[in-house]
N, CA, C and O of each residue as an XYZ file, in Angstrom:
912
protein
N      19.920     14.374     -6.137
C      18.934     14.226     -4.796
C      17.693     13.759     -5.332
O      17.213     14.142     -6.400
N      17.017     12.633     -4.292
C      15.964     12.453     -4.718
C      15.066     13.332     -3.578
O      15.358     13.638     -2.422
N      13.747     13.635     -4.452
C      12.757     14.216     -3.807
C      11.457     13.997     -2.925
O      10.981     12.918     -3.277
N      10.735     14.529     -1.995
C      10.342     13.609     -1.276
C       8.854     13.881     -1.979
O       8.427     14.786     -2.696
N       8.123     12.351     -1.292
C       6.932     12.141     -2.243
C       6.057     12.884     -1.176
O       5.354     13.885     -1.311
N       6.328     12.030      0.032
C       4.817     12.278      1.458
C       5.923     13.165      2.427
O       7.134     13.231      2.638
N       4.914     13.663      2.768
C       5.719     14.349      4.474
C       4.232     14.395      4.883
O       3.180     14.653      4.298
N       4.659     13.962      6.395
C       3.429     14.204      7.412
C       4.070     15.323      8.294
O       5.243     15.278      8.664
N       3.148     16.391      8.619
C       3.978     17.337      9.659
C       2.935     16.965     11.292
O       1.723     16.947     11.077
N       3.114     16.853     11.913
C       2.363     17.042     13.745
C       1.263     16.355     13.543
O       0.324     17.035     13.957
N       0.698     14.790     12.878
C      -0.411     14.420     12.739
C      -0.383     13.869     13.998
O       0.503     13.601     14.810
N      -1.630     13.764     13.950
C      -2.703     13.205     15.244
C      -3.791     12.773     14.844
O      -4.622     13.242     14.065
N      -3.719     11.311     15.755
C      -5.431     10.760     15.690
C      -5.727     10.300     17.163
O      -4.927     10.104     18.078
N      -6.929     10.197     17.144
C      -7.474      9.845     18.488
C      -8.797      9.400     18.530
O      -9.572     10.011     17.793
N      -9.216      8.565     19.151
C     -10.487      8.291     19.424
C     -11.362      8.275     20.769
O     -10.665      7.968     21.736
N     -12.655      8.517     21.074
C     -13.249      8.229     22.634
C     -13.696      6.683     22.472
O     -14.086      5.978     21.542
N     -13.436      6.514     23.873
C     -13.708      5.215     24.583
C     -14.112      5.155     25.919
O     -13.195      4.777     26.648
N     -15.132      5.389     26.482
C     -15.933      4.936     27.780
C     -15.320      6.154     28.697
O     -14.912      6.242     29.855
N     -15.521      7.407     27.137
C     -15.308      8.713     27.757
C     -14.045      9.183     27.966
O     -13.856     10.356     28.289
N     -12.933      8.200     27.780
C     -11.511      8.306     27.542
C     -11.362      8.941     26.094
O     -12.196      8.724     25.214
N     -10.396      9.631     25.932
C      -9.364     10.181     24.979
C      -8.455      9.049     24.863
O      -7.919      8.660     25.900
N      -8.081      8.193     23.266
C      -7.299      7.236     23.317
C      -6.647      7.452     22.098
O      -7.192      7.212     21.021
N      -4.913      8.122     22.263
C      -4.309      8.406     20.972
C      -3.787      7.465     20.100
O      -2.724      6.891     20.336
N      -4.316      7.304     19.313
C      -3.498      6.378     18.312
C      -2.362      6.986     17.549
O      -1.389      6.236     17.468
N      -2.242      8.080     17.006
C      -0.877      8.806     16.516
C      -0.758     10.079     17.267
O      -1.779     10.761     17.354
N       0.400     10.528     17.858
C       0.432     11.988     18.365
C       1.264     12.484     17.531
O       2.099     11.752     16.999
N       1.202     13.679     17.286
C       2.610     14.265     16.804
C       3.233     13.411     15.966
O       4.397     13.105     16.223
N       2.571     12.861     14.794
C       3.887     12.203     13.749
C       4.207     13.239     13.086
O       3.375     14.136     12.953
N       5.452     13.342     12.537
C       6.110     14.000     11.193
C       7.268     13.014     10.738
O       8.047     12.302     11.371
N       7.120     13.195      9.744
C       8.037     12.071      8.801
C       7.887     12.598      7.487
O       6.779     12.962      7.093
N       9.337     12.703      6.469
C       9.016     12.568      5.228
C      10.057     11.656      4.276
O      11.244     11.362      4.413
N       9.058     11.346      3.248
C       9.795      9.971      2.873
C      10.050     10.273      1.469
O       9.436     11.212      0.963
N      10.876      9.597      0.780
C      11.264     10.178     -0.460
C      11.004      9.583     -1.168
O      10.376      8.578     -0.834
N      11.357      9.834     -2.827
C      10.778      8.945     -4.066
C      11.778      7.366     -4.543
O      12.706      7.547     -5.331
N      11.570      6.210     -4.132
C      11.981      5.127     -4.465
C      12.110      4.602     -3.248
O      12.783      3.572     -3.205
N      11.688      4.980     -2.290
C      12.155      4.591     -0.763
C      10.920      3.443     -0.402
O       9.736      3.359     -0.726
N      11.985      2.474      0.576
C      11.252      1.253      0.445
C      10.795      1.774      2.435
O      11.761      1.727      3.196
N       9.945      2.038      2.820
C       9.254      2.516      4.500
C       8.872      1.202      4.761
O       8.088      0.557      4.065
N       9.819      0.539      6.472
C       8.578     -0.345      6.914
C       8.065      0.314      8.242
O       8.869      1.006      8.865
N       6.731      0.150      8.750
C       6.162      0.122      9.648
C       5.814     -0.892     10.293
O       4.941     -1.673      9.914
N       6.685     -1.022     11.700
C       6.129     -2.284     12.800
C       5.799     -1.865     13.780
O       6.115     -0.752     14.202
N       5.017     -2.763     14.405
C       4.305     -2.568     15.725
C       2.890     -3.615     15.688
O       2.235     -4.124     14.777
N       2.798     -3.633     17.461
C       2.055     -4.714     17.859
C       0.435     -4.481     16.820
O       0.552     -3.627     15.941
N      -0.631     -5.017     16.891
C      -2.031     -4.699     16.389
C      -2.234     -3.934     17.115
O      -1.858     -3.894     18.287
N      -3.074     -2.953     16.351
C      -3.825     -1.949     17.074
C      -2.633     -0.736     17.819
O      -3.127      0.127     18.545
N      -1.576     -0.734     17.666
C      -0.610      0.456     17.377
C      -0.571      1.497     16.297
O       0.182      2.467     16.384
N      -1.303      1.322     15.373
C      -1.665      2.297     14.521
C      -0.950      2.460     12.975
O      -0.769      3.549     12.429
N      -0.590      1.153     12.403
C       0.302      0.931     11.596
C      -0.934      1.269     10.089
O      -0.655      1.789      9.008
N      -2.296      0.738     10.580
C      -3.122      0.332      9.300
C      -3.930      1.845      9.381
O      -4.218      2.398      8.320
N      -4.375      2.660     11.042
C      -4.748      4.021     10.505
C      -3.388      5.043      9.973
O      -3.592      5.912      9.125
N      -2.443      4.895     10.381
C      -1.262      5.488      8.949
C      -1.789      5.703      7.803
O      -2.019      6.735      7.173
N      -1.999      4.327      7.548
C      -1.360      3.986      5.830
C      -3.110      4.620      5.765
O      -3.298      5.310      4.763
N      -4.122      4.493      6.518
C      -5.328      5.073      5.760
C      -5.348      6.577      6.224
O      -6.485      7.046      6.270
N      -4.547      7.248      6.501
C      -4.526      8.581      6.894
C      -3.898      8.838      5.836
O      -4.609      9.619      5.203
N      -2.676      8.562      5.104
C      -1.597      9.104      4.537
C      -2.965      8.400      2.636
O      -2.374      8.721      1.605
N      -3.908      7.904      2.427
C      -4.538      7.388      1.668
C      -5.946      8.465      1.318
O      -6.715      8.519      0.358
N      -5.825      9.341      2.737
C      -6.635     10.057      2.487
C      -8.700      8.947      2.680
O      -9.852      9.187      2.318
N      -8.210      8.168      3.203
C      -9.412      7.543      3.568
C     -10.114      7.986      5.278
O     -11.193      8.154      5.846
N      -8.894      8.006      5.487
C      -9.699      8.296      6.844
C      -8.561     10.020      7.221
O      -7.397     10.004      6.820
N      -9.047     11.179      7.899
C      -8.721     12.147      7.960
C      -8.274     12.311      9.557
O      -8.973     11.866     10.467
N      -7.048     12.990      9.768
C      -6.514     13.247     11.171
C      -6.790     14.248     11.756
O      -6.957     15.349     11.232
N      -6.879     13.956     13.047
C      -7.509     14.979     13.922
C      -6.357     16.375     14.148
O      -6.550     17.375     14.839
N      -5.366     16.098     13.467
C      -4.521     17.432     13.621
C      -3.117     17.305     12.557
O      -2.585     16.196     12.509
N      -2.691     18.117     11.948
C      -1.875     17.877     11.536
C      -1.867     18.064      9.752
O      -2.941     18.452      9.294
N      -0.884     17.846      8.874
C      -1.279     18.335      7.478
C       0.134     17.467      6.868
O       1.296     17.423      7.270
N      -0.856     16.556      5.250
C      -0.092     15.666      4.482
C       0.190     16.034      3.795
O      -0.578     16.981      3.623
N       1.302     16.032      2.608
C       1.168     16.465      1.396
C       1.512     15.000      0.610
O       1.881     14.106      1.372
N       1.453     14.745     -0.458
C       2.108     13.984     -1.803
C       2.132     14.618     -2.426
O       1.230     15.347     -2.838
N       3.628     14.521     -2.817
C       4.155     15.244     -3.936
C       3.783     16.480     -4.413
O       3.479     16.824     -5.556
N       3.898     17.585     -2.592
C       3.859     18.623     -2.524
C       2.108     18.991     -2.472
O       1.946     20.210     -2.419
N       1.300     18.509     -2.474
C       0.386     18.789     -2.457
C      -0.417     18.681     -1.050
O      -0.524     17.485     -0.781
N      -0.963     19.416     -0.148
C      -1.838     18.869      0.474
C      -3.216     18.357      0.313
O      -4.122     19.148      0.055
N      -3.412     17.250      0.429
C      -4.797     16.588      0.814
C      -5.724     16.595      1.860
O      -6.656     15.791      1.890
N      -5.548     17.395      2.671
C      -6.662     17.421      3.613
C      -7.777     18.836      3.440
O      -8.682     19.134      4.220
N      -7.374     19.569      2.155
C      -8.155     20.382      1.761
C      -9.287     19.211      0.466
O     -10.476     19.426      0.230
N      -8.737     18.457      0.066
C      -9.490     17.752     -1.269
C     -11.017     17.704     -0.548
O     -11.398     18.057      0.568
N     -11.615     17.188     -1.538
C     -12.995     16.853     -1.571
C     -12.723     15.571     -1.627
O     -11.765     14.952     -2.092
N     -14.060     15.127     -0.889
C     -14.160     13.002     -1.500
C     -14.169     12.585     -2.759
O     -14.048     11.372     -2.925
N     -14.313     13.473     -3.972
C     -14.333     12.674     -4.425
C     -12.735     13.188     -5.744
O     -12.487     12.805     -6.888
N     -12.187     13.941     -5.028
C     -10.798     14.412     -5.478
C      -9.929     13.505     -4.589
O      -8.793     13.289     -5.011
N     -10.291     12.943     -3.420
C      -9.446     11.934     -2.616
C      -9.771     10.519     -3.540
O      -8.888      9.698     -3.291
N     -10.434     10.162     -4.199
C     -10.987      8.767     -4.759
C     -10.504      9.029     -6.040
O     -10.198      7.972     -6.593
N     -10.249     10.344     -6.969
C      -9.406     10.136     -7.901
C      -8.074     10.235     -7.148
O      -7.196      9.813     -7.901
N      -7.669     10.540     -6.212
C      -5.905     10.670     -5.803
C      -5.414      9.655     -5.900
O      -4.297      9.517     -6.399
N      -6.408      8.301     -5.269
C      -6.223      6.937     -4.865
C      -6.114      6.150     -6.057
O      -5.221      5.352     -6.346
N      -7.283      6.519     -6.812
C      -7.517      5.446     -8.391
C      -6.191      5.823     -8.892
O      -5.448      4.897     -9.216
N      -5.718      7.177     -9.024
C      -4.636      7.736    -10.031
C      -3.447      7.060     -9.684
O      -2.923      6.143    -10.316
N      -2.946      7.725     -8.334
C      -1.560      7.818     -7.433
C      -1.126      6.612     -6.459
O       0.029      6.305     -6.163
N      -2.276      6.020     -6.043
C      -1.790      5.206     -4.949
C      -2.144      3.753     -5.104
O      -3.341      3.494     -5.228
N      -1.139      2.617     -5.116
C      -1.437      1.703     -5.516
C      -1.446      0.302     -4.116
O      -0.535     -0.228     -3.479
N      -2.954      0.128     -4.118
C      -2.966     -0.854     -2.614
C      -3.116     -2.228     -2.441
O      -4.069     -2.917     -2.803
N      -1.727     -2.706     -1.645
C      -2.192     -4.328     -1.229
C      -2.269     -4.844      0.113
O      -1.445     -4.785      1.026
N      -3.481     -5.391      0.057
C      -3.815     -5.862      1.434
C      -3.611     -7.052      1.882
O      -3.253     -7.924      1.090
N      -3.787     -7.328      3.180
C      -3.788     -8.544      3.763
C      -4.249     -9.852      2.847
O      -3.586    -10.687      2.233
N      -6.187     -9.595      3.088
C      -6.791    -10.328      2.623
C      -7.128    -10.058      0.901
O      -8.132    -10.350      0.252
N      -6.291     -9.617      0.628
C      -6.481     -9.321     -1.354
C      -7.573     -8.289     -1.559
O      -7.342     -7.255     -2.187
N      -8.662     -8.535     -1.079
C      -9.402     -7.766     -1.779
C      -9.884     -7.823     -2.954
O     -10.350     -6.750     -3.340
N      -9.963     -8.879     -3.839
C     -10.073     -9.371     -4.775
C     -11.465     -9.471     -5.092
O     -12.220     -9.379     -4.124
N     -12.101     -9.675     -6.474
C     -13.679     -9.480     -6.862
C     -13.648    -10.904     -7.192
O     -12.825    -11.445     -7.931
N     -14.700    -11.508     -6.525
C     -14.149    -13.278     -7.043
C     -15.060    -13.492     -8.577
O     -14.621    -14.202     -9.482
N     -16.190    -12.854     -8.654
C     -16.792    -12.693     -9.771
C     -16.162    -12.458    -11.076
O     -16.813    -12.441    -12.121
N     -14.528    -12.225    -10.996
C     -14.253    -11.509    -11.995
C     -12.989    -11.848    -11.991
O     -12.298    -11.567    -11.012
N     -12.477    -12.488    -13.047
C     -11.473    -13.311    -13.562
C     -10.538    -12.272    -13.256
O     -10.763    -11.067    -13.138
N      -8.972    -13.176    -13.090
C      -7.491    -12.624    -12.822
C      -7.245    -11.485    -14.041
O      -6.078    -11.139    -13.856
N      -7.552    -11.039    -14.723
C      -7.580    -10.297    -16.217
C      -8.228     -9.332    -15.792
O      -7.673     -8.246    -15.963
N      -9.630     -9.310    -15.082
C     -10.357     -8.423    -15.317
C     -10.023     -7.614    -13.794
O     -10.048     -6.384    -13.838
N      -9.794     -8.103    -12.809
C      -9.525     -7.751    -11.336
C      -8.215     -6.650    -11.664
O      -8.153     -5.528    -11.161
N      -7.431     -7.087    -12.390
C      -5.874     -6.043    -12.859
C      -6.847     -5.090    -13.492
O      -7.227     -4.204    -12.727
N      -7.202     -5.069    -14.369
C      -6.827     -4.383    -15.826
C      -8.154     -3.598    -15.234
O      -8.354     -2.697    -16.049
N      -9.305     -3.508    -14.036
C     -10.611     -2.838    -13.420
C     -10.083     -1.261    -13.370
O     -10.683     -0.377    -13.982
N      -8.522     -0.925    -12.324
C      -8.324      0.305    -11.811
C      -8.224      1.249    -13.540
O      -8.886      2.184    -13.989
N      -7.230      0.548    -14.033
C      -6.716      1.263    -15.762
C      -8.845      1.799    -16.552
O      -9.285      2.850    -17.020
N      -9.345      0.748    -16.355
C     -10.261      1.212    -16.981
C     -11.173      2.161    -16.569
O     -11.712      2.984    -17.309
N     -11.360      2.027    -15.248
C     -11.714      3.225    -14.010
C     -11.644      4.446    -14.341
O     -12.580      5.233    -14.482
N      -9.790      4.749    -14.561
C      -9.184      6.117    -14.850
C      -9.290      6.488    -16.540
O      -8.865      7.533    -17.034
N      -9.922      5.436    -17.249
C     -10.427      5.876    -18.550
C      -9.593      4.939    -19.914
O      -9.888      5.103    -21.098
N      -8.634      4.065    -19.468
C      -7.968      3.370    -20.188
C      -8.462      2.785    -21.107
O      -9.388      2.058    -20.749
N      -8.195      2.777    -22.436
C      -9.176      1.815    -23.074
C      -9.059      0.352    -22.695
O      -8.220     -0.023    -21.876
N      -9.960     -0.527    -23.335
C      -9.926     -1.993    -22.548
C      -8.689     -2.769    -23.064
O      -7.816     -3.488    -22.578
N      -9.063     -2.233    -24.399
C      -7.131     -3.001    -25.127
C      -5.931     -2.643    -24.448
O      -4.975     -3.383    -24.217
N      -6.073     -1.384    -24.133
C      -4.564     -0.760    -23.209
C      -4.082     -1.376    -22.141
O      -3.017     -1.935    -21.877
N      -5.175     -1.146    -21.517
C      -5.376     -2.150    -19.865
C      -5.080     -3.459    -20.443
O      -3.935     -3.907    -20.395
N      -5.872     -3.985    -20.890
C      -5.597     -5.640    -20.875
C      -3.991     -5.772    -21.529
O      -3.508     -6.878    -21.290
N      -3.413     -5.184    -22.024
C      -2.448     -4.939    -22.744
C      -1.341     -5.122    -21.651
O      -0.530     -6.044    -21.561
N      -1.523     -3.845    -20.707
C      -0.669     -3.520    -19.561
C      -0.738     -4.806    -18.997
O       0.288     -5.482    -18.922
N      -2.221     -5.385    -18.440
C      -2.362     -6.423    -17.559
C      -1.304     -7.444    -17.967
O      -0.302     -7.555    -17.261
N      -1.449     -8.158    -19.002
C      -0.648     -9.081    -19.323
C       0.577     -9.009    -19.111
O       1.227    -10.054    -19.143
N       1.319     -7.582    -18.798
C       2.796     -7.252    -18.631
C       2.948     -7.725    -17.541
O       3.841     -8.557    -17.384
N       2.002     -7.279    -16.310
C       2.538     -7.318    -15.121
C       1.570     -8.493    -15.229
O       1.026     -8.218    -14.160
N       0.960     -9.487    -15.603
C       0.842    -11.275    -15.250
C       2.334    -12.018    -15.510
O       2.937    -12.665    -14.654
N       2.700    -11.822    -16.622
C       4.229    -11.909    -16.720
C       4.996    -11.573    -15.745
O       5.899    -12.280    -15.299
N       4.663    -10.383    -15.318
C       6.408    -10.041    -14.229
C       5.689    -10.775    -12.808
O       6.506    -10.720    -11.888
N       4.523    -11.375    -12.429
C       4.464    -11.867    -11.562
C       4.163    -13.360    -11.712
O       3.790    -14.113    -10.812
N       4.350    -13.620    -12.798
C       4.578    -14.956    -13.122
C       2.983    -16.080    -12.846
O       2.836    -17.091    -12.159
N       2.005    -15.303    -13.748
C       0.328    -15.771    -13.628
C      -0.120    -15.698    -14.871
O      -1.347    -15.649    -14.955
N       0.706    -15.664    -16.254
C       0.194    -15.172    -17.352
C      -0.300    -16.501    -18.013
O      -0.359    -16.356    -19.234
N      -0.724    -17.915    -17.544
C      -1.533    -19.089    -17.390
C      -2.503    -18.759    -16.515
O      -3.198    -19.704    -16.144
N      -2.770    -17.619    -16.046
C      -3.947    -17.767    -14.874
C      -4.920    -16.581    -15.270
O      -5.843    -16.383    -14.480
N      -4.848    -15.865    -16.250
C      -5.153    -14.746    -16.874
C      -7.030    -14.691    -16.565
O      -7.697    -13.786    -16.064
N      -7.557    -16.347    -17.216
C      -8.883    -16.364    -17.412
C      -9.520    -16.665    -16.408
O     -10.712    -16.390    -16.270
N      -8.753    -17.330    -15.481
C      -9.217    -18.031    -14.157
C      -9.632    -17.342    -13.069
O      -8.951    -16.371    -12.739
N     -10.850    -17.693    -12.266
C     -11.583    -17.037    -11.138
C     -10.524    -16.934    -10.346
O      -9.481    -17.580    -10.448
N     -10.844    -15.947     -9.382
C      -9.875    -15.619     -8.302
C     -10.110    -16.749     -7.256
O      -9.163    -17.465     -6.929
N     -11.089    -16.887     -6.836
C     -11.449    -18.074     -5.833
C     -11.277    -19.387     -5.876
O     -11.619    -20.278     -5.098
N     -10.607    -19.397     -7.057
C     -10.008    -21.129     -7.366
C      -8.456    -20.748     -7.478
O      -7.838    -21.434     -8.292
N      -7.758    -19.815     -6.827
C      -6.293    -19.781     -6.854
C      -5.800    -19.528     -5.609
O      -6.435    -18.733     -4.916
N      -4.358    -20.254     -4.965
C      -3.940    -20.282     -4.211
C      -3.853    -18.876     -3.205
O      -4.610    -17.965     -3.542
N      -3.091    -18.669     -2.146
C      -3.179    -17.469     -1.223
C      -2.308    -16.738     -1.875
O      -2.602    -15.545     -1.961
N      -0.774    -17.273     -2.637
C       0.239    -16.987     -2.798
C      -0.310    -16.158     -4.223
O      -0.046    -14.974     -4.437
N      -1.239    -17.150     -5.270
C      -1.663    -16.620     -6.403
C      -2.380    -15.758     -6.223
O      -2.247    -14.946     -7.139
N      -3.167    -15.431     -5.464
C      -4.315    -14.135     -5.088
C      -3.050    -13.367     -4.809
O      -2.650    -12.891     -5.872
N      -2.318    -13.079     -3.874
C      -1.160    -12.129     -3.711
C      -0.439    -11.882     -4.700
O      -0.112    -10.696     -4.643
N       0.110    -12.533     -5.847
C       0.845    -12.042     -6.522
C      -0.891    -11.249     -7.885
O      -0.693    -10.651     -8.943
N      -1.547    -11.401     -7.605
C      -2.833    -10.865     -8.212
C      -2.893     -9.229     -7.665
O      -2.893     -8.223     -8.376
N      -2.932     -9.287     -6.519
C      -3.213     -7.861     -5.784
C      -1.788     -7.450     -6.159
O      -1.898     -6.341     -6.682
N      -0.657     -7.773     -6.143
C       0.431     -6.636     -6.457
C       0.631     -6.152     -7.515
O       1.382     -5.194     -7.696
N      -0.082     -6.802     -8.481
C      -0.157     -6.306    -10.340
C      -1.234     -5.353    -10.044
O      -0.975     -4.172    -10.276
N      -2.120     -5.574     -9.687
C      -3.082     -4.789     -9.647
C      -2.573     -3.264     -8.929
O      -2.780     -2.153     -9.417
N      -2.015     -3.496     -7.929
C      -1.784     -2.177     -7.604
C      -1.042     -1.458     -8.148
O      -0.862     -0.327     -7.698
N      -0.216     -2.017     -9.581
C       0.990     -1.409    -10.381
C       0.195     -0.872    -11.542
O       0.885     -0.126    -12.237
N      -1.162     -1.034    -12.010
C      -1.867     -0.969    -12.840
C      -1.950      0.184    -13.798
O      -2.077      0.284    -15.018
N      -1.833      0.991    -12.823
C      -2.062      2.557    -13.187
C      -0.481      3.349    -13.079
O      -0.095      4.400    -13.591
N       0.274      2.295    -12.130
C       1.207      3.325    -12.281
C       1.361      4.171    -11.135
O       1.518      5.392    -11.119
N       1.287      3.270    -10.067
C       1.133      4.869     -8.711
C       2.552      5.635     -8.789
O       3.477      5.514     -9.592
N       2.418      6.304     -7.885
C       3.398      7.088     -7.467
C       3.809      6.674     -5.790
O       4.825      7.080     -5.225
N       3.007      5.986     -5.313
C       3.220      5.661     -3.661
C       2.313      3.953     -3.861
O       1.206      3.888     -4.397
N       2.944      2.903     -3.398
C       2.322      1.737     -3.319
C       2.028      1.761     -1.336
O       2.788      2.267     -0.510
N       0.821      1.108     -1.084
C       0.690      1.161      0.367
C       0.300     -0.656      0.568
O      -0.555     -1.330     -0.007
N       1.345     -1.055      1.646
C       1.101     -2.544      1.376
C       0.721     -2.603      2.967
O       1.457     -2.005      3.751
N      -0.300     -3.242      3.402
C      -0.733     -3.575      4.824
C      -1.130     -4.840      4.937
O      -2.274     -5.260      4.763
N       0.135     -5.644      5.327
C       0.319     -6.793      5.766
C       0.411     -7.673      4.546
O      -0.486     -8.511      4.460
N       1.046     -7.660      3.870
C       1.150     -8.260      2.248
C       1.390     -9.672      2.268
O       1.080    -10.346      1.285
N       1.972    -10.256      3.405
C       2.044    -11.514      3.670
C       1.916    -12.263      5.247
O       2.552    -13.106      5.880
N       0.654    -11.384      5.467
C      -0.012    -11.983      6.733
C      -0.864    -13.311      6.723
O      -1.023    -14.093      7.660
N      -1.374    -13.383      5.445
C      -2.317    -14.306      5.374
C      -2.110    -15.405      4.543
O      -3.001    -16.085      4.034
N      -0.246    -15.646      4.353
C       0.406    -16.962      3.867
C       1.251    -17.559      4.527
O       1.991    -16.905      5.262
N       1.370    -18.974      4.440
C       2.089    -19.514      5.297
C       3.469    -19.456      4.879
O       3.646    -18.977      3.759
N       4.456    -19.822      5.499
C       6.088    -18.990      5.988
C       6.438    -19.283      4.149
O       6.513    -18.174      3.620
N       6.612    -20.183      3.320
C       7.053    -20.434      2.294
C       6.454    -19.542      1.473
O       7.141    -18.561      1.189
N       5.518    -19.595      1.075
C       4.354    -18.724      0.331
C       5.173    -16.851      0.611
O       5.797    -16.137     -0.173
N       4.807    -16.665      1.914
C       5.188    -15.644      2.518
C       6.545    -15.319      1.895
O       6.695    -14.163      1.499
N       7.547    -16.180      1.755
C       8.989    -15.521      1.204
C       9.224    -15.544      0.106
O      10.366    -15.184     -0.181
N       8.135    -16.040     -1.255
C       8.210    -16.009     -2.476
C       7.484    -14.884     -2.788
O       7.931    -14.075     -3.602
N       6.059    -14.674     -2.062
C       5.844    -12.921     -2.563
C       6.587    -11.770     -1.774
O       6.302    -10.623     -2.120
N       7.451    -11.928     -0.819
C       7.807    -11.301     -0.442
C       9.014    -10.738     -1.339
O       9.378     -9.577     -1.525
N       9.499    -11.925     -1.817
C      10.842    -11.512     -2.702
C      10.472    -10.924     -4.091
O      11.140    -10.151     -4.778
N       8.942    -11.604     -4.411
C       8.128    -10.784     -5.596
C       8.446     -9.115     -5.286
O       9.220     -8.356     -5.870
N       7.425     -8.837     -3.998
C       7.027     -7.871     -3.913
C       8.580     -7.036     -3.684
O       8.396     -5.852     -3.969
N       9.223     -7.146     -3.497
C      10.598     -6.306     -3.119
C      11.573     -6.235     -4.137
O      12.514     -5.464     -3.953
N      11.516     -6.978     -5.302
C      12.385     -6.909     -6.416
C      11.710     -6.389     -7.476
O      12.198     -6.069     -8.560
N       9.953     -6.274     -6.946
C       9.800     -5.094     -7.959
C       9.336     -3.876     -7.960
O       8.897     -3.114     -8.821
N       9.556     -3.822     -6.581
C       9.436     -2.203     -5.936
C      11.211     -1.994     -6.203
O      11.483     -0.884     -6.658
N      12.174     -2.739     -6.017
C      13.498     -2.135     -6.623
C      13.608     -1.877     -7.899
O      14.092     -0.805     -8.261
N      13.171     -2.828     -8.807
C      13.461     -2.660    -10.092
C      12.133     -1.644    -10.749
O      12.220     -1.565    -11.974
N      11.182     -1.026    -10.276
C      10.300     -0.122    -10.933
C      10.711      1.180    -10.103
O      10.230      2.222    -10.549
N      11.768      1.333     -8.621
C      11.767      2.642     -8.311
C      10.118      3.074     -7.335
O       9.885      4.214     -6.934
N       9.491      2.286     -7.198
C       8.302      2.744     -6.851
C       8.851      2.719     -5.341
O       9.554      1.878     -4.782
N       8.120      4.307     -4.713
C       7.544      4.635     -3.186
C       6.559      3.520     -2.785
O       5.434      3.419     -3.275
N       7.196      2.489     -1.626
C       6.335      1.774     -1.133
C       6.228      1.747      0.731
O       7.149      1.201      1.337
N       5.583      2.089      1.164
C       5.306      1.870      2.728
C       4.545      0.180      2.929
O       3.775     -0.409      2.171
N       5.093     -0.222      4.175
C       4.873     -1.767      4.245
C       4.631     -2.124      5.722
O       5.619     -2.469      6.371
N       3.330     -2.079      6.380
C       3.012     -1.978      7.662
C       3.139     -3.717      7.344
O       2.811     -4.328      6.327
N       3.831     -4.308      8.817
C       4.317     -5.431      8.963
C       4.831     -5.774     10.120
O       5.647     -5.058     10.700
N       4.274     -7.275     10.733
C       5.299     -8.033     11.832
C       6.401     -8.133     11.246
O       7.445     -7.695     11.729
N       6.314     -8.773     10.031
C       7.712     -9.326      9.690
C       9.530     -8.751      9.785
O       9.971     -7.688      9.348
N       9.961     -9.368     10.181
C      11.080     -9.216     10.682
C      11.634     -9.315      9.155
O      11.678     -8.156      8.744
N      12.087    -10.235      8.112
C      12.084    -10.125      7.228
C      12.110     -9.417      6.332
O      12.984     -9.457      5.467
N      11.117     -8.587      6.355
C      10.528     -7.419      5.766
C      11.165     -6.671      6.321
O      12.207     -6.440      5.706
N      11.043     -6.011      7.449
C      12.145     -5.415      8.095
C      13.589     -5.211      7.712
O      14.349     -4.269      7.934
N      13.741     -6.232      7.143
C      15.306     -6.527      7.321
C      16.014     -5.918      6.079
O      17.196     -5.708      5.808
N      14.710     -5.694      5.356
C      14.928     -4.949      3.739
C      14.487     -3.777      3.379
O      14.510     -3.310      2.240
N      14.018     -3.213      4.486
C      13.860     -1.719      4.047
C      14.773     -0.799      4.476
O      15.528     -1.011      5.424
N      14.748      0.417      3.709
C      15.383      1.187      3.650
C      15.485      2.223      4.865
O      16.510      2.826      5.184
N      14.038      2.336      5.582
C      13.992      3.240      6.741
C      13.067      2.242      7.676
O      12.346      1.504      7.004
N      13.001      2.146      8.567
C      12.652      1.063      9.494
C      11.663      2.290     10.697
O      12.274      3.165     11.311
N      10.398      2.140     10.805
C      10.227      2.676     11.969
C       9.135      1.523     12.953
O       8.443      0.609     12.503
N       9.262      1.871     14.103
C       8.579      1.523     15.340
C       7.166      1.845     15.214
O       7.151      2.232     14.045
N       6.103      1.935     15.583
C       5.071      2.968     16.411
C       4.855      1.972     17.377
O       4.731      0.753     17.255
N       4.822      3.065     18.832
C       4.966      2.811     19.813
C       4.369      4.247     20.680
O       4.686      5.432     20.586
N       3.161      3.383     21.725
C       2.102      4.517     22.273
C       1.657      5.769     21.158
O       1.281      6.908     21.433
N       1.775      5.361     20.292
C       1.434      7.163     18.893
C       2.895      7.488     17.883
O       3.161      8.026     16.808
N       3.589      6.792     18.988
C       4.883      7.868     18.379
C       5.459      6.907     17.239
O       5.255      5.693     17.197
N       6.346      7.776     16.158
C       6.950      6.952     15.370
C       8.410      7.042     15.244
O       9.077      7.981     14.811
N       8.752      6.016     15.652
C      10.286      5.940     16.215
C      11.310      5.222     15.082
O      11.410      4.012     14.878
N      11.965      6.193     14.473
C      12.770      5.295     13.473
C      14.317      4.303     14.728
O      15.024      4.526     15.711
N      13.956      3.021     13.520
C      14.725      2.111     14.228
C      16.153      1.895     13.396
O      17.310      1.884     13.817
N      15.598      1.720     11.993
C      17.085      1.884     11.559
C      16.778      2.464      9.737
O      15.781      2.299      9.034
N      18.247      3.247      9.403
C      17.949      3.769      7.908
C      19.366      3.249      7.028
O      19.470      3.491      5.825
């Protein structure tokens, strides 16, 4: 039986607007197991990105509890949360968030080096990942000369370099054309299945939703399961 890797218990998040309280997330509870591909659907502003930020400790809930691998992250300091993100969570963003002054190789290997892995070991791991995402011939290129699809492949490889327990992807194909989007989607989900990583994807894409193990829709602050 697969063990839970993430547990949200009665999570709520709100903000004040014009003197009124706006609930972004309202009493959300869910358990996600290792190796599961979870898809979060919802219109812009529905709370998808907010939920990912709460899971990663970038933001804090106004109430409720978040556990990763059985550990409550609400009591962690900022430095402990930074280490949690660095060592246990991989991120894939819509706009790639690559460093243009670094090469492809350096962008991917940087998280490993920040974790204390030797430059050689980090580069060796990066070369394996570049082969996996089909960019072994682009190792010394700077990211600003790559196509959008190539940049997202670099971002996928970077998210895997520290062998995270959990991958969070925020609109990973939202900045790509349809053809490139499908190619990147096949790559991303193929790697997820092969590696057995737990992945949570916030998206508008029905193509991703159709391939998720569990799909939730975020509506009016609630997380509603639509398929499993």
